[in-house]
C-alpha positions, 0 to 999 in steps of 0.5 A: 500499499502506498501512503500519499502525503495527503493521507498522512495529513488527514491522519494527523492528530489534533494534539489540543484535543487529546486529554491530559492522561494521553499526553502524559502517557505519550510523553512517558512512552517517548522518555522510555524510548530515549532511556532505552536508546541510551541503555543500548548505547551503554551496552544494554541492548536487550533491555526492554521497557517491561524489564523495568517493571521487574527491576523496580521491585529489586531496588530496595531489597532482594525478594523471592519469586513468590514475593515478586509475583505478588508485588507484580500482581502476576502468577509465579509462572509469569514472574519466573519467566520475566526473571529468567529472561533477566537472569539470562541478560545478567541483570538479576541473579537467583541465590538460595534463600535462608530456608534453602527452599525459596530462591532470592532474586537480586540485582547483579552489578550489571543490573545496578549499572543498568539502573544507574544508566537509566537514572542518568538518562532520565536526569538528562532528559529532565534537565533538557525539559527544565531548560526548555520550559523554565522551572516554573512551567516544569514544576507546575506540570509536575504538580498537575500530574501528581494531583491527577494521580492522587485524585485517581488513586495512583500515588500509592503505587508510585510511592511503593514501586508497585507500578504494574506492567500494562496488560 
């Protein structure tokens, strides 16, 4: 199928008609794309956005697969599959737990390096946005998004690092 420029022009979205939630979502998607590009350039070519939904649960402490599944709101099998993929990439490791039955999952040195690269990339993007928008506009935008999250009951998930993988 050949797409003519007039077809593309008709398909353009009027951004002013999009609601705040879509705009915030699209901004988040774009930032994640940029972070993944920085990660790939730093040697993390196999990292995907979905890996962050697993890694977030290991930032504060190592956890069992059962804990991970509960926190991620998925089955143990689904959690095990995601964790196995990250083990393969050297981002997490599975070690025997204190009771010898349950395995503990933790970030490896490479995993922590990936976290640092992602955080630096986000800080660079944030600085760019701050420079372009100015501090007041940037802080007002953040305050608006936080208020919206609060009104819709989403702040606790952010605060406790329990953002669920989109279904």
